[in-house]
C-alpha positions in Angstrom: -42.9 -19.3 35.1 -42.1 -16.4 37.4 -40.2 -13.5 35.9 -36.7 -12.7 37.3 -36.7 -9.0 38.4 -33.3 -7.4 37.7 -31.7 -4.5 39.7 -33.2 -5.8 43.0 -32.2 -8.3 45.7 -33.3 -11.9 44.9 -35.7 -13.4 47.3 -35.0 -17.0 48.3 -38.2 -17.5 50.3 -40.0 -20.7 49.9 -42.7 -19.3 47.7 -40.0 -17.8 45.2 -37.7 -20.7 45.4 -40.1 -23.1 43.6 -40.3 -20.5 40.7 -36.6 -20.6 40.3 -36.5 -24.3 40.3 -39.3 -24.5 37.5 -37.0 -22.1 35.4 -34.0 -24.4 35.8 -36.2 -27.4 34.8 -37.2 -25.6 31.6 -33.5 -25.0 30.9 -32.7 -28.7 31.2 -35.7 -29.5 28.9 -34.1 -27.1 26.2 -30.8 -29.0 26.5 -32.3 -32.5 26.0 -32.6 -32.5 22.2 -28.9 -31.5 21.9 -27.9 -34.4 23.9 -30.1 -36.8 21.9 -28.5 -35.5 18.6 -25.2 -37.2 19.5 -24.4 -40.3 17.4 -25.4 -43.6 18.9 -22.8 -46.5 18.9 -24.6 -48.1 16.0 -24.3 -44.9 13.9 -20.7 -44.5 14.6 -20.1 -48.2 13.6 -21.8 -47.4 10.3 -19.7 -44.6 9.7 -16.4 -46.3 10.5 -14.2 -47.4 7.6 -11.4 -50.0 7.5 -8.2 -48.1 7.5 -6.5 -50.8 5.5 -8.6 -50.0 2.4 -6.8 -48.1 -0.4 -8.1 -44.8 -1.8 -10.1 -46.3 -4.7 -11.6 -49.0 -2.6 -12.6 -46.6 0.2 -14.3 -44.2 -2.3 -16.3 -47.1 -3.9 -17.3 -48.3 -0.5 -18.4 -44.9 0.6 -20.3 -44.1 -2.5 -22.1 -47.5 -2.2 -23.0 -47.8 1.4 -22.0 -44.6 3.0 -24.0 -41.5 4.0 -24.5 -38.4 1.9 -21.8 -36.6 3.7 -19.3 -39.3 3.0 -20.3 -39.4 -0.8 -19.9 -35.6 -1.0 -16.4 -36.0 0.4 -15.5 -38.6 -2.2 -16.9 -36.4 -5.1 -14.9 -33.4 -3.7 -11.8 -35.6 -3.7 -12.2 -36.7 -7.3 -9.5 -34.4 -8.8 -7.0 -36.0 -6.4 -8.0 -39.5 -7.3 -7.7 -38.5 -11.1 -4.2 -37.3 -10.4 -3.1 -40.4 -8.6 -4.8 -43.2 -10.5 -6.9 -41.8 -13.5 -7.6 -45.2 -15.1 -9.0 -46.8 -12.0 -10.9 -43.8 -11.1 -12.6 -43.7 -14.4 -13.4 -47.4 -14.4 -14.6 -47.8 -10.8 -15.3 -44.5 -9.1 -16.8 -42.4 -11.8 -19.7 -45.0 -12.7 -20.7 -44.9 -8.9 -20.7 -41.2 -8.8 -23.0 -41.2 -12.0 -25.3 -43.5 -10.2 -25.4 -41.5 -6.9 -25.9 -38.1 -8.7 -29.4 -39.1 -9.8 -30.7 -39.1 -6.2 -28.1 -36.8 -4.6 -29.0 -33.6 -2.9 -28.0 -30.0 -3.8 -24.8 -30.1 -2.0 -23.3 -33.1 -3.7 -24.6 -31.7 -7.1 -22.8 -28.4 -6.5 -19.6 -30.3 -5.4 -19.7 -32.5 -8.4 -20.0 -29.6 -10.8 -17.0 -27.9 -9.3 -14.9 -31.1 -9.3 -15.6 -31.9 -12.9 -14.4 -28.3 -13.8 -11.3 -28.8 -11.7 -10.5 -32.1 -13.5 -10.9 -30.3 -16.9 -8.6 -27.4 -15.8 -5.9 -29.5 -14.5 -5.9 -31.7 -17.7 -5.6 -35.0 -15.7 -6.9 -36.8 -18.8 -7.1 -36.0 -22.6 -9.9 -33.9 -23.9 -11.2 -36.9 -25.9 -11.3 -39.1 -22.7 -12.8 -36.3 -20.9 -15.6 -35.7 -23.3 -16.3 -39.4 -23.4 -16.5 -39.9 -19.6 -17.7 -36.6 -18.2 -19.7 -34.8 -20.9 -22.8 -36.9 -20.8 -23.1 -36.6 -16.9 -22.8 -32.7 -17.3 -25.5 -32.6 -20.0 -27.8 -34.8 -17.9 -28.0 -32.3 -15.0 -28.3 -29.1 -17.0 -32.0 -28.9 -16.4 -32.0 -29.8 -12.7 -35.0 -28.5 -10.9 -32.9 -26.4 -8.5 -31.8 -23.2 -10.3 -28.5 -22.9 -8.5 -27.5 -26.4 -9.4 -28.5 -26.0 -13.1 -26.4 -22.7 -13.2 -23.4 -24.5 -11.7 -23.5 -27.4 -14.4 -24.1 -24.8 -17.1 -21.0 -22.8 -16.0 -19.1 -26.2 -16.2 -20.4 -26.9 -19.7 -19.5 -23.3 -21.0 -16.1 -24.0 -19.8 -15.9 -27.4 -21.5 -17.1 -26.0 -24.7 -14.1 -23.9 -25.2 -11.8 -26.9 -24.9 -13.8 -29.4 -27.0 -13.1 -30.3 -30.6 -15.5 -28.5 -33.0 -16.9 -31.8 -34.3 -17.7 -33.0 -30.8 -19.4 -29.8 -30.0 -21.5 -30.0 -33.1 -22.7 -33.6 -32.5 -23.0 -33.6 -28.7 -24.2 -30.0 -28.1 -25.4 -28.2 -31.2 -27.6 -31.0 -32.6 -29.6 -31.6 -29.4 -29.9 -27.7 -28.8 -32.2 -27.5 -31.8 -34.8 -29.5 -29.9 -34.1 -28.0 -26.6 -34.7 -24.5 -27.8 -38.3 -25.0 -29.0 -41.3 -23.4 -27.4 -42.6 -26.7 -26.2 -39.6 -27.2 -23.9 -39.5 -26.0 -20.3 -38.5 -22.4 -19.4 -35.3 -23.7 -17.8 -34.4 -25.5 -20.9 -34.9 -22.4 -23.2 -32.8 -20.3 -20.8 -29.9 -22.8 -21.0 -30.2 -22.9 -24.8 -29.7 -19.1 -25.0 -26.6 -19.2 -23.0 -25.1 -22.0 -24.9 -25.8 -20.3 -28.2 -23.8 -17.3 -27.0 -20.9 -19.5 -26.3 -21.1 -21.3 -29.6 -20.8 -18.1 -31.6 -17.1 -18.1 -31.6 -16.8 -21.9 -32.3 -18.1 -22.1 -35.9 -17.7 -20.3 -39.2 -20.2 -17.7 -40.2 -22.1 -19.8 -42.8 -22.7 -22.5 -40.2 -23.9 -19.9 -37.7 -26.2 -18.4 -40.4 -27.7 -21.8 -41.4 -28.1 -23.6 -37.9 -27.9 -21.1 -35.2 -29.4 -17.7 -36.3 -32.9 -19.3 -36.9 -32.9 -20.4 -33.2 -31.7 -17.0 -32.2 -34.6 -15.3 -33.9 -37.1 -17.8 -32.5 -35.8 -17.1 -28.8 -35.8 -13.4 -29.4 -39.6 -13.7 -30.1 -40.2 -16.1 -27.1 -43.4 -15.6 -25.2 -41.6 -15.4 -21.8 -39.9 -12.1 -21.1 -37.1 -13.9 -19.2 -36.1 -15.8 -22.3 -36.1 -12.6 -24.6 -33.9 -10.8 -22.0 -31.5 -13.8 -21.8 -31.3 -14.0 -25.6 -30.9 -10.3 -25.9 -27.9 -10.2 -23.7 -26.2 -13.0 -25.8 -26.6 -11.0 -29.1 -23.4 -9.2 -28.5 -21.4 -12.5 -28.5 -23.3 -13.8 -31.4 -22.6 -10.5 -33.5 -18.9 -10.8 -32.7 -19.0 -14.4 -34.2 -20.9 -13.6 -37.3 -19.2 -10.4 -38.3 -20.3 -6.9 -39.2 -22.4 -7.7 -42.3 -24.5 -10.3 -40.8 -24.9 -8.2 -37.7 -26.4 -5.4 -39.8 -28.8 -7.5 -41.5 -29.8 -10.1 -38.8 -29.0 -8.9 -35.4 -29.7 -5.1 -35.6 -33.3 -5.6 -36.7 -33.9 -7.9 -33.7 -32.3 -5.5 -31.4 -34.5 -2.6 -32.7 -37.6 -4.6 -32.1 -36.4 -5.7 -28.6 -35.8 -2.0 -27.6 -39.6 -1.4 -28.2 -40.5 -4.6 -26.0 -43.3 -4.2 -23.4 -40.9 -5.5 -20.7 -38.5 -3.0 -19.2 -35.9 -5.6 -18.5 -36.0 -6.5 -22.2 -35.6 -2.9 -23.2 -32.6 -2.4 -20.8 -30.9 -5.4 -22.1 -31.4 -4.3 -25.7 -30.1 -0.9 -25.1 -26.9 -2.2 -23.2 -26.3 -4.6 -26.0 -26.6 -1.7 -28.6 -24.1 0.3 -26.7 -21.6 -2.5 -26.5 -22.0 -3.3 -30.3 -21.0 0.3 -31.2 -17.3 -0.7 -31.1 -18.0 -3.1 -34.0 -18.9 -0.3 -36.4 -16.7 2.4 -37.9 -17.3 6.2 -36.9 -18.6 6.9 -40.4 -21.8 4.8 -39.8 -23.7 7.9 -38.7 -24.7 10.4 -41.5 -24.4 14.1 -40.6 -28.1 14.4 -40.0 -27.9 11.2 -37.7 -24.9 12.7 -35.9 -26.7 16.0 -35.4 -29.9 14.3 -34.2 -28.1 12.0 -31.7 -26.2 15.1 -30.3 -29.4 17.2 -30.0 -31.1 14.2 -28.2 -28.2 14.1 -25.7 -28.4 17.8 -25.1 -32.2 17.5 -24.4 -31.5 14.6 -21.9 -28.9 16.6 -20.2 -31.3 19.4 -19.1 -34.3 17.1 -18.7 -36.5 18.4 -15.9 -34.7 21.8 -15.6 -36.7 23.8 -18.2 -40.2 24.2 -19.7 -40.6 23.0 -23.3 -42.5 24.6 -26.1 -43.4 27.7 -24.2 -45.9 26.0 -21.8 -46.7 27.9 -18.8 -47.1 26.6 -15.2 -50.8 26.3 -15.4 -50.6 24.0 -18.4 -48.0 21.7 -16.8 -49.0 19.1 -14.5 -47.0 19.0 -11.1 -44.1 16.7 -11.3 -44.2 13.9 -8.8 -41.3 12.9 -6.6 -40.8 9.6 -8.7 -40.5 11.8 -11.9 -37.9 14.1 -10.3 -35.9 11.1 -9.3 -36.0 9.7 -12.8 -35.1 13.1 -14.3 -32.0 13.3 -11.9 -31.0 9.9 -12.8 -31.1 10.8 -16.5 -28.9 13.8 -16.0 -26.6 11.8 -13.9 -26.0 9.3 -16.7 -25.5 12.2 -19.1 -22.7 13.5 -16.7 -21.3 10.0 -16.6 -21.2 9.6 -20.3 -19.9 13.2 -20.9 -16.3 12.1 -21.7 -17.6 9.7 -24.5 -19.6 12.6 -26.0 -16.4 14.6 -26.3 -14.9 11.7 -28.3 -18.1 11.6 -30.4 -18.0 15.3 -31.4 -14.2 15.5 -31.5 -12.4 17.6 -28.7 -11.8 20.5 -31.4 -15.5 21.0 -31.5 -16.1 20.9 -27.7 -16.5 24.6 -27.2 -18.9 25.0 -30.0 -21.1 21.9 -29.5 -20.7 20.8 -25.8 -19.5 23.5 -23.7 -23.0 24.9 -22.9 -24.0 21.3 -21.7 -20.8 21.0 -19.7 -21.6 24.3 -18.0 -25.2 23.2 -17.2 -24.1 19.9 -15.7 -21.5 21.4 -13.6 -24.0 23.9 -12.2 -26.8 21.3 -12.0 -29.1 21.9 -8.8 -28.8 18.3 -7.8 -25.6 17.0 -5.9 -25.5 13.5 -7.7 -25.1 15.2 -11.1 -22.3 17.6 -10.0 -20.7 14.7 -8.1 -20.6 12.7 -11.3 -19.2 15.6 -13.2 -16.4 16.1 -10.5 -15.5 12.4 -10.8 -15.2 12.8 -14.7 -13.7 16.1 -14.8 -10.1 14.6 -15.0 -11.2 12.5 -18.1 -12.5 15.6 -19.7 -9.4 17.5 -19.1 -7.2 14.7 -20.6 -9.4 14.7 -23.8 -9.4 18.5 -24.2 -5.6 18.5 -24.0 -4.4 21.9 -25.3 -7.9 23.2 -24.9 -8.1 22.4 -21.3 -8.0 26.2 -20.3 -11.6 26.5 -21.5 -13.0 24.7 -18.6 -11.0 26.6 -15.8 -14.1 28.4 -14.7 -15.9 25.1 -14.1 -12.9 23.9 -12.0 -13.2 26.8 -9.8 -16.9 26.3 -9.4 -16.7 22.8 -8.4 -13.8 23.7 -5.9 -16.2 26.2 -4.4 -19.2 23.8 -4.5 -21.4 23.8 -1.3 -21.5 19.9 -1.2 -18.4 18.5 0.4 -19.2 15.3 -1.6 -18.5 17.1 -4.8 -15.2 18.5 -3.4 -14.1 15.0 -2.3 -14.9 13.7 -5.8 -13.0 16.4 -7.5 -9.9 16.1 -5.3 -9.1 12.6 -6.1 -7.5 13.7 -9.4 -6.8 17.3 -8.4 -3.0 17.2 -9.0 -3.3 15.7 -12.5 -6.0 18.2 -13.4 -3.8 21.3 -12.1 -0.8 19.8 -14.0 -2.8 19.7 -17.3 -4.0 23.3 -16.6 -0.5 24.5 -15.9 1.0 22.8 -18.9 -1.8 23.6 -21.3 -2.3 19.9 -22.0 -0.2 16.8 -22.3 1.4 17.7 -25.5 1.5 21.5 -25.3 4.8 23.3 -24.9 3.2 26.7 -24.1 3.8 28.7 -20.9 1.7 28.1 -17.9 -2.0 28.9 -18.3 -2.6 29.3 -14.5 -1.9 32.9 -14.9 -5.2 33.3 -16.6 -7.0 31.7 -13.7 -6.9 34.5 -11.0 -9.7 32.7 -9.0 -7.8 29.3 -8.6 -5.7 30.2 -5.5 -8.7 31.7 -3.6 -10.8 28.7 -4.6 -8.2 26.3 -3.3 -8.0 28.1 0.0 -11.7 28.3 0.3 -12.0 24.6 -0.3 -9.5 23.8 2.4 -11.2 26.1 4.9 -14.6 24.6 4.2 -13.3 21.1 4.6 -11.5 22.2 8.0 -14.9 23.5 9.4 -16.8 20.4 8.5 -16.9 17.2 10.4 -15.6 15.2 7.4 -12.1 15.0 8.5 -11.2 12.4 5.8 -12.0 14.8 3.1 -9.9 17.4 4.8 -6.9 15.0 5.2 -7.3 13.9 1.5 -7.3 17.6 0.5 -4.1 18.4 2.3 -2.4 15.4 0.8 -3.4 16.5 -2.7 -2.2 20.0 -2.1 1.4 18.7 -1.9 1.3 19.0 -5.6 1.2 22.8 -5.7 5.0 23.5 -5.8 4.7 22.1 -9.4 1.8 24.3 -10.3 2.3 27.8 -8.6 5.2 29.9 -7.6 7.1 29.4 -4.4 6.1 32.8 -3.2 2.3 32.1 -3.6 2.7 28.9 -1.6 4.6 30.7 1.1 2.0 33.5 1.5 -1.2 31.5 0.9 -0.6 27.8 1.9 2.5 27.3 3.9 1.6 29.2 7.2 -1.9 27.6 6.9 -0.3 24.1 7.2 1.6 25.2 10.2 -1.6 26.6 11.7 -3.4 23.3 11.1 -0.7 21.3 12.8 -0.9 23.5 15.9 -4.7 23.9 16.1 -6.3 20.9 14.6 -7.6 18.1 16.8 -7.5 15.2 14.3 -4.2 13.3 14.1 -4.4 12.2 10.4 -5.2 15.8 9.4 -2.2 17.0 11.4 0.1 14.5 9.8 -1.2 15.3 6.3 -0.6 19.0 6.9 2.9 18.3 8.3 3.9 16.3 5.3 2.6 18.9 2.8 4.3 21.6 4.9 7.7 19.6 4.4 7.0 19.3 0.7 6.6 23.2 0.5 9.7 23.7 2.4 11.5 21.3 0.1 10.7 23.4 -2.9 10.9 26.8 -1.4 13.4 28.9 -3.3 14.3 31.6 -0.8 16.8 30.9 2.1 15.2 33.5 4.3 11.7 31.9 4.1 13.2 28.5 4.5 15.1 29.6 7.7 11.9 31.2 9.1 9.8 28.0 8.6 12.6 26.0 10.3 12.9 28.3 13.2 9.1 28.2 13.6 9.0 24.4 13.5 11.6 24.2 16.2 10.2 27.0 18.5 6.6 26.3 18.1 6.5 22.5 17.8 9.9 21.1 19.1 9.9 23.6 22.0 6.3 24.1 22.3 4.5 24.2 25.6 1.9 21.4 24.7 3.3 17.8 24.5 1.0 17.2 21.6 2.9 19.9 19.6 6.1 18.2 20.6 4.9 14.8 19.4 3.9 16.3 16.1 7.4 17.8 15.8 8.8 14.3 15.8 6.3 13.4 13.1 7.4 16.3 11.0 11.1 15.2 11.5 10.3 11.8 10.0 8.8 13.6 6.9 11.9 15.8 6.9 14.2 12.5 6.7 11.9 11.1 4.0 12.0 14.2 1.7 15.3 16.0 2.5 19.0 14.9 2.4 20.8 13.5 5.4 23.0 16.6 5.6 20.0 18.9 5.8 18.5 17.0 8.6 21.5 16.9 10.5 22.2 20.5 10.1 18.9 21.8 11.3 17.0 19.1 13.2 19.4 16.5 14.6 20.1 18.4 17.9 16.5 19.7 18.4 15.3 16.1 18.2 17.9 15.0 20.8 16.8 17.8 23.1 13.5 15.9 23.6 15.3 13.2 25.5 14.9 15.5 28.4 11.1 16.1 27.8 9.0 15.9 31.0 6.2 13.8 29.2 6.9 10.0 29.0 4.9 9.7 25.7 7.2 12.2 24.0 10.3 10.4 25.1 8.8 7.1 24.2 8.0 8.3 20.7 11.6 9.7 20.4 13.0 6.3 21.3 11.1 4.7 18.5 12.5 7.4 16.0 16.1 7.1 17.1 17.2 4.3 14.7 16.1 6.6 11.9 17.7 9.4 13.4 21.1 7.5 13.5 20.7 6.5 9.9 21.1 10.0 8.8 24.8 10.1 10.1 28.0 9.6 8.1 31.4 8.8 9.6 33.8 10.4 10.1 32.0 13.7 9.2 29.2 13.3 11.7 31.3 11.8 14.5 30.5 14.4 17.0 26.8 14.1 16.4 27.1 10.4 17.0 28.7 11.2 20.3 25.9 13.4 21.2 23.4 10.6 20.3 25.3 8.1 22.5 25.4 10.5 25.3 21.6 10.9 25.2 21.2 7.2 25.2 23.3 6.9 28.3 21.4 9.5 30.1 18.1 7.8 29.2 19.4 4.4 30.5 20.6 6.0 33.6 18.0 8.5 34.5 14.7 7.2 33.0 12.2 6.4 35.6 9.2 5.4 33.5 9.0 1.6 33.2 7.5 1.6 29.7 10.0 4.2 28.4 12.9 2.2 29.9 11.8 -0.9 28.2 11.6 0.9 24.9 15.0 2.4 25.4 16.7 -1.0 26.1 15.0 -2.4 23.0 16.2 0.7 20.9 19.7 0.3 22.2 19.9 -3.2 21.0 18.7 -2.1 17.6 21.1 0.8 17.4 23.9 -1.5 18.2 23.1 -3.8 15.2 22.8 -0.7 12.8 25.7 0.0 10.5 26.4 3.6 9.9 27.3 4.7 6.4 30.5 6.4 5.6 31.3 9.4 3.4 32.4 7.2 0.5 30.0 5.0 -1.3 29.5 1.5 0.0 28.0 -1.5 -1.7 25.4 -2.2 0.9 24.3 1.4 1.1 24.7 2.1 -2.5 21.0 2.7 -3.5 20.4 4.8 -0.4 23.5 6.9 -1.1 22.5 7.6 -4.6 19.1 8.7 -3.5 20.5 10.9 -0.9 23.0 12.4 -3.4 20.1 13.1 -5.7 18.2 14.9 -3.0 21.4 17.0 -2.2 21.8 17.8 -5.9 18.2 19.0 -6.1 18.7 21.1 -3.0 21.8 22.7 -4.4 20.0 23.4 -7.6 17.4 25.3 -5.8 20.0 27.5 -4.3 21.8 28.0 -7.6 18.6 29.2 -9.2 18.0 31.6 -6.3 21.5 32.9 -6.6 21.1 33.3 -10.4 17.9 35.3 -10.0 19.5 37.6 -7.5 22.4 38.3 -9.9 19.9 38.8 -12.8 17.9 41.3 -10.7 21.1 43.1 -9.6 22.3 43.3 -13.2 19.0 44.5 -14.5 18.9 47.2 -11.7 22.4 48.3 -12.6 21.7 48.6 -16.2 18.7 50.5 -15.6 20.5 53.0 -13.4 23.3 53.5 -16.1 20.8 54.1 -18.8 18.9 56.6 -16.6 22.1 58.5 -16.1 23.1 58.6 -19.7 19.7 59.7 -20.7 19.6 62.5 -18.1 23.1 63.7 -19.2 22.1 63.7 -22.8 19.1 65.8 -21.9 21.2 68.4 -20.2 23.8 68.5 -22.9 21.2 68.9 -25.7 20.7 72.5 -24.7 24.3 73.3 -25.9 25.5 73.6 -29.5 24.8 70.8 -32.1 28.5 70.2 -32.5 29.1 69.8 -28.8 26.1 67.7 -28.6 27.6 65.2 -31.2 31.0 65.2 -29.4 29.5 64.5 -26.1 27.2 61.9 -27.5 30.3 60.1 -29.0 32.4 60.6 -25.9 30.1 59.5 -23.2 30.2 55.8 -24.0 33.9 55.9 -24.5 34.6 57.9 -21.4 32.3 55.8 -19.1 33.5 52.5 -20.6 36.9 52.8 -18.9 36.6 53.7 -15.2 32.9 52.9 -14.7 33.3 49.7 -16.4 36.3 48.9 -14.0 34.3 50.0 -11.0 31.4 47.9 -12.2 33.8 45.0 -12.6 35.0 45.4 -9.0 31.5 45.7 -7.7 30.4 42.7 -9.5 33.3 40.8 -8.0 32.4 42.0 -4.6 28.9 41.1 -5.1 29.8 37.6 -6.2 32.3 37.0 -3.4 29.5 38.2 -1.1 27.1 35.6 -2.5 29.0 33.0 -0.6 28.0 34.8 2.5 24.3 34.0 2.2 23.9 32.8 5.7 23.8 36.3 7.0 20.2 36.4 8.2 17.7 38.5 10.3 18.8 38.4 13.9 15.9 36.3 14.9 17.0 33.5 12.6 20.7 33.7 13.5 20.6 30.7 15.9 19.7 28.5 12.8 23.1 29.0 11.4 24.8 28.3 14.7 24.4 24.5 14.1 27.1 21.8 14.6 27.3 21.0 10.9 28.9 24.2 9.6 29.2 24.5 5.8 31.9 26.4 4.1 29.6 29.5 3.8 29.0 29.5 7.6 32.6 29.6 8.1 32.9 32.7 5.8 30.1 34.4 7.5 31.5 34.0 11.2 35.1 34.9 10.0 33.9 38.0 8.1 31.7 39.2 11.0 34.1 38.3 13.8 37.5 39.1 12.2 37.0 42.0 10.0 38.9 42.8 6.8 41.7 40.3 7.5 39.5 37.5 6.5 37.9 39.1 3.3 37.7 36.8 0.4 38.9 37.5 -3.1 38.2 35.5 -6.2 39.1 36.1 -9.8 36.2 36.6 -12.1 37.0 33.6 -14.2 37.4 31.2 -11.4 34.1 32.3 -9.9 32.3 31.9 -13.2 33.3 28.2 -13.3 32.7 27.4 -9.6 30.1 29.8 -8.3 27.2 27.5 -9.0 28.5 24.7 -6.9 29.8 26.9 -4.1 26.7 28.8 -3.6 24.7 25.8 -3.3 26.7 24.9 -0.2 25.3 27.9 1.8 22.2 26.2 3.1 22.4 22.6 2.0 25.9 21.3 2.5 27.1 18.0 0.8 27.6 14.9 2.8 31.3 14.6 2.2 32.7 18.1 2.9 30.2 20.6 3.8 29.3 19.1 7.2 33.0 18.9 8.0 34.0 20.9 11.0 36.9 22.6 8.9 36.3 25.2 6.6 37.4 23.3 3.4 36.4 26.1 1.0 38.7 28.6 2.9 41.6 26.1 2.6 41.2 26.1 -1.1 40.5 29.7 -1.8 42.4 31.6 0.7 45.2 29.4 1.8 44.9 30.9 5.2 46.6 28.7 7.7 44.7 30.2 10.7 41.4 29.6 9.1 42.5 25.9 8.3 42.9 25.2 12.0 39.9 26.9 13.1 36.5 25.1 13.4 33.1 25.8 14.9 30.7 23.5 16.6 27.4 23.7 18.7 26.9 21.6 21.8 23.9 21.3 23.9 24.4 22.9 27.2 21.5 23.1 29.6 18.3 24.2 27.9 19.7 26.6 25.4 22.0 26.5 22.2 25.5 28.1 22.9 28.1 28.5 20.1 31.6 27.2 21.3 34.5 28.0 19.0 37.2 25.4 19.4 40.8 25.6 18.1 42.1 22.1 17.4 44.2 20.5 14.8 43.1 17.8 12.4 45.1 15.0 14.5 43.3 16.2 17.6 39.9 15.8 15.8 40.7 12.2 14.6 42.0 11.3 18.0 38.4 12.0 19.5 37.0 8.9 21.3 
């Protein structure tokens, strides 16, 4: 055979042509066996069955004269035959199956075991009939030479034992088991006997178990083959549950102790696992104080195994530890870390600091990553168990957050929100104030962890971390989030190159914005989102702006989105990049779902105008296809109205709850401002009174007494009146909270003007003629609701173009007919003040 040379021209000369022909001949030789494997006409004739035969007749025929594959098919179809005609199947088909199974191959044996189990589970016949017809066949094949077949029949038998009557089990299974478990029987027979005895433990009373089964158990626990001892050791747990605590202490525990000293490691491991599983059976008082202390000290010794020298031996007296020993020591310490929560239960959480904290410290600072990784995984369980004492492990939380291994950080972050919540609340049942004030290193540790994840190549860990950081508004203050985390999220959106990380940062930023309690900070963030993302130079940033808007629609109320983000989103219909326009088209149905009619009729008109422009002016074929598909979807959508409707009831309730929470944040901010103002005012009054008293104290004692008595009286009249007027003025000005820094002013000039926005524009543009005046009592009853409308207007009134609050408070007819709206013009936002009546508004097309 001549080799074919690649990457060169083929030579079709006479000398080389014969070589290629030989290659082709060899290929034909390879194919010949494939052609010969086809069925001959005679074989096809033997496989052909008369179509007029019934199911039972066909099954009997195939089992009698068919091939193995046909017989296997009949056995697999046995449950169907039992459902259709159980009597004839038991009389004619099952005896044939019994005959065939004696010489059947592995595939038919496995199929039969499954079919027999299916017949039992479907209860096609009574359990008495089943035991009479199927049980003997199952028992005959338990000791099959193939281990897989034997295990399959054994699983079927164990399932049958649960359903069989007690007397049937005793006569058909237990009595033959005595001879099958003898040492003279085969290894396979003794292994099967071990598993059957474990299943029989819950079937008989304790005295029968003691008389007939426990002697066999002892014999198999002392079998010469380690496989039998291991198998029997693993069944002791089931036997102990069947015979009770007392017999377990006198019979089972001595056998387990002996097996724990077995020469075979597999037997010792089985004994240890069984002992651990049996601990639940015994009460907590089973250990004496001395045993309790000895067990605890042994655990402490294992937790530091391989980390320290014992008994003062120096390095010259110790042999060098091999690599295998080091691996064993690491494995032991890792298992100690895994079982640390159980040890807290063992010593009682109240004694944690005294008895276990030192071990907890060592495991969290272990030099090996697998040990620290295991501690990070179990940290949440430890925190839950400590409850009100959780603050004692805050240093270790900081340590693991700053761990050099990202695997440890990834393991800790999984339950980080729950851990921080426990830390903040001082435990699940504690009503104390936040304990995070006593963890000064927590916020630096959180920021360091995020920066380390950001600089690594493990972007999934970074994404997971950013997602979990969304819990921080419930843990730390709004200002701390604003100065330490919020701007970092915006930086990640702008600079990171991994899309899942950017989306995680965008959603977390929206959560921070959702719970921010200062209007000025909120407006600054919104302004940056619009300018740096929505109007950014990079199309990638504009795409992320649309992702952020999706999160805004998810987390905020419809009115909030319409007020701040509706028109900036529509502005992207003019984006020069086709991908941005395409993504916007996919988002438009969600954008339309935020509108309410008739309040947002003007926004709906803007949306329709943008759609028309896309249909008329779009040149990209792919985008145009998406636009047409989006138009059809938008036409099918129903827009909700201001009033509640049945079909939108759940969504409207959810949106109303979001608005209520947004208003509540604003009310809390307003109350804090009033509190600070009142505190400052009272402080000034007290300082003035103290200064006056100090000056007047230099006069005579009589004059001092008179002044001291007259100061409160004289100041209570005029100054109290002035303070009253000043407080009214301050409270009336609290409605004008939209007055922002000049660089945020364009945010307020949105089409969805709230009542407060109307006040701001009227006060700044018209002067004193539009000043507001409220009585003190009326303000006290309504200030909370009105102040909430300053930044987050309600869906029914605050997004109306008319200043409804002015209508109620001032009764000014000029202000009633005045409205303000913003329309997109060119590439900039321009305020346009329109003077129209209500009828003119409703007459808009």
